[in-house]
N, C-alpha and C positions, 0 to 999 in steps of 0.2 A: 482546319477542318470544321470547327464550330461556326466559322463565317461563311462556309460554302452553302449555296442555295440548293434546296432539295428539288429535284425535277418533278416530284409529285405534288408537293404543297406550294412550291414557289417561294418558300420562306427559308431563312437560314436554319440549320440544324440546331444550333444552340449548344452551349457548353455542357449543360446538364445531360442532354441526350447523348452527346459524344462520350462523356465520361461514363455513362451507364453502359454504352456499347463496348468500351475499352476496359471496363472494370477498374477505373482509376478514380481516386478521390478528387473532388474539385479543389480541396485544400492543397493537395499536392501540385495541381496545375497552377494555382495562384502563387504558391511559394516559388515554383520554378520560373514563373514569368515576372516575379518581383525584381526590382532593380537591386543590384548588390548593395549591401549595407556599407555606408562609408566607414572608413577606419576611425574608430573613436579617438578622441583626444587623449594623448598619453600624459601621464602624470610627470611633471618636471622633476628632474634630478636623476641620479644614477639608477640604472636598471637593477644592479645587484650582481653577485658572482655568477649566477646562472643566466645565460642569454635566453631570449625568447625561444629559439629553436630547440634548445635542450629541454626547457621547461615544457614545451609543447609535446616533445617525445615522451616525457614523463607522464603527462596528462593522458596521452593515448594509451600508454601501458596500464595506467590505473583503470581506464575505461574498459580495456580489453581483458584484464585479469579479474575485475570485480565479478562476483557471482550474481549481480543484479543488473537490470536494464533500467535506463531512464534516470540515473542518478544525476543531480544537478551540480552546479559548480561548488556549492558549499561542501558537499560530501567529498567531491574530488579534492578540494583544498584540504579537508580534514585527513583524508587517506594519504595525501602527500606529506603532511606533518608527521603522521605515524612513521612514514618511511624516512624521515629525517630531512625532507625538502622543505625549507622554510621560505615562504613567499607570501605576497599579499593576496588576499581573497579577491580583490578587485582585479588584480593582474590575471588570475586564473579565469575569472569571468570574461575579461577582455579577450584572452586568447581563445577560449572556447566559443565565444560569440563570433569572432573573426573567422574561425575555421569550421563553423557549422557543427560544433560538437555538443551544443546544448540540446536537452531533450525537448521535443516539440510540445507546446502547451497552447491551450485556448483560453481566451478571456471570457469568463461567464457573463451572462446577461445581467443587467442591473436588477436589483431586488429591493423590495420594500422593507419595512421594519421586520426583524426576525423575532419569532416567539422565544427563541433561546438566546439569551444575551450573557449568560453566566459562563462558568467553566465546568468541564466534566473531568478535569484532572485532579485526582485526590492527592493527599500528602504522603501516602504510603502504598506499598504493594498489597495486593489481595484485599483491597477495600472496595473497588468497583471493577467488574469485568464487563466487557461489551460483547455481544453475540449477534451474528447476522448470517445470512446465507446468500449464495450466488449459484449459478449453474454453468455447466460446460458440456461439451459434446464428446462422447466416447464412441468406440466401435459398437457398443451395445445400446447406443441412443443417449438421450440427455440424462445427465447425472446432477444431483444436488451436492453442493459443497457447503458444509456448516463450519463456522469458525468461532473462536472465543479468544479475546485479547485482554490483557491487563491494562487498565487505563493509565496507571502511573508509569510502569516500565515499558509499555507498548509491546511486551512479550506475547507471543502466541502461546496460550495455555492449553489449547485444544483445537483439533481440526479433524474433520470427518467427511467422508463421501458416501453417498447412498444412491440407489436407483431412483428413489422417490423422496420428495421433500415433505415427509410426514411429520406429525407432531411427536411421534415416537423416536425419530432419528434426531430431531432438533436438540435434545438435551445432551447428546453424546459428547460434544466438546466440553461442556460444563463438567460432565462426569470425569473426563480425562484430567482436567485441571484440578478438581477436588481431590482425586486420588493422588496426584503428584504433589500438590502443595499443601494439602491438609492431612495427608497421611492415611487416608482410608475413605470409606464410603459408608456413612451411618447417619442416623437421625441427628439433626442439629450440629453436624460436625463442622459446617462452614458458616456458623453464626457470626455475624458482623460483616459478611460479604453481601454486596448487592450486584445485580446483573442488569445492565442496560440493554434493552431490546426495542425493536419497533413494534408496530401493531399488526404484524403478520399473523395469519390464522394459526400457524404452528406455535408461535410464542404466546398467544393469548388463550390457547386451548387449556382445558382443565388438566390434561396430562402433563404439559410443560409446567404450568403454575403449581400443580400438586407436587412435582418433583422438587421444585425450588423450595416449597414450604417444608418438605421432608428433610432437606439438607440444611434448613435454617437460613436460606438465602432470601434476601429481600428483592422483590420484583421492582424494577425501575424503568417503566416504559418511557420512551422519548415522546416529545410533542408530535402530534399528527402533522404530517407534511413539513417536518423540520428535521431532515436527515443529519444536520450538524449536531443534533443532540446525541446521535449514535456515531459521531465522527471517528472515534478511534477504530471501531470495527470497519467502517466504510473505508478508511485510509488503508487498513491492512488488506482489505479485499482488492483495492487498486494495486498494491504492491504484488499481491498474489497473482493477479491477472497478468500484469506486465512481465513478470519473471517466471511464470510457470504455465498458467492456463492458456495464455495466448501464444506461447512459443513452443509448446510440445503437444503431441497427440497421444492418446491413450486408447488402447484396444479394449480394455475391460475396466469396470469400476474398481476391481481389486487392484489393478495396476495404478489407477489414479489415486487410490487410497494410500498405497505405499509411497508414491511420489509426494503426496501431501505431507506425510509424516517426515520424510527426508527434508522437505523444504522447511518445515517448522524448525528442525534442528539447525539448518543453515542460517535461517533468518535470525533466530535467537542468538546465534553465536557471532554473526558477522554484520548484520544490519546496523547502521549508525543512527542514533536518535539525537537530533540537533538540540532539543530543549534540555538534554542532559549533558551537553558538552561533547557531542559526537562520540558517545560510547555505545556499546551494544546493549540490547535488553538484558542479556545474561549478566553483563557487568553491573547494570543498574540494580538488579535483584541481589547480586552478591554483595555490592557495596552497602545496601540497606540491611541485609541480614547479618553482616559482620558485627556491628555494634551490639546486636541482640545476643549473638553467640558469645562475645567477649564479656558481656554483662552477666550471662549465665555462668 
């Protein structure tokens, strides 16, 4: 159809115009038109006690039963190990690639030198939290979603939805986390904690900064136009979109708020963090708190 000539202009319609008319992504068309991937070279030696067909079935079961969408071969391999299926990670990658089970991804554009070249991962929990916001559509119109995550454990410490993205709604995830992990809400109760945020008007406002000072929290703004400085919050928002905001609809903001709180519990209890050896954020926090409890 994109090669057909328009009787009005005398020129081909073009792929972009056809995709707009059919409401189809051009990336989808290119992927369908691409030649099938050749079978990758197999590692020499015995395959193992489980043949490829049975392992492929186990991979499909993991993908179907996982509460999250878009998990890559590393987390599938880790979940198989938890179930007692011992196999090579490269073998899982080969099977998922050959049967189009990998999550689609895009290669970003090349970039110049980055302003942020260090690390934002501290050595302990409740040392640095990251906060950010995104938006979604409900039956009542656009709603703002505010989140806060712990940079060490990657746990969601607070999440909130509001009709408007105001400076008074922005601190709510921080309040939730302070009440849960610091035992209350009082002056200087969270001293020693810093909060990473961007330069949005909500976060640079006197209301937000004043609440941080009241709680004893240090404000830690990221570099301008360097979202990787707030990467922990950005990565959680991607997970939130892929597994909730883009796959469900909400009639009211209150319904969205309840769904966000339920997602926080599911995420903290079942999401796997690769840098901690594929364990959940809840387990990371529990493992770090246990030595302190035993010492007390």
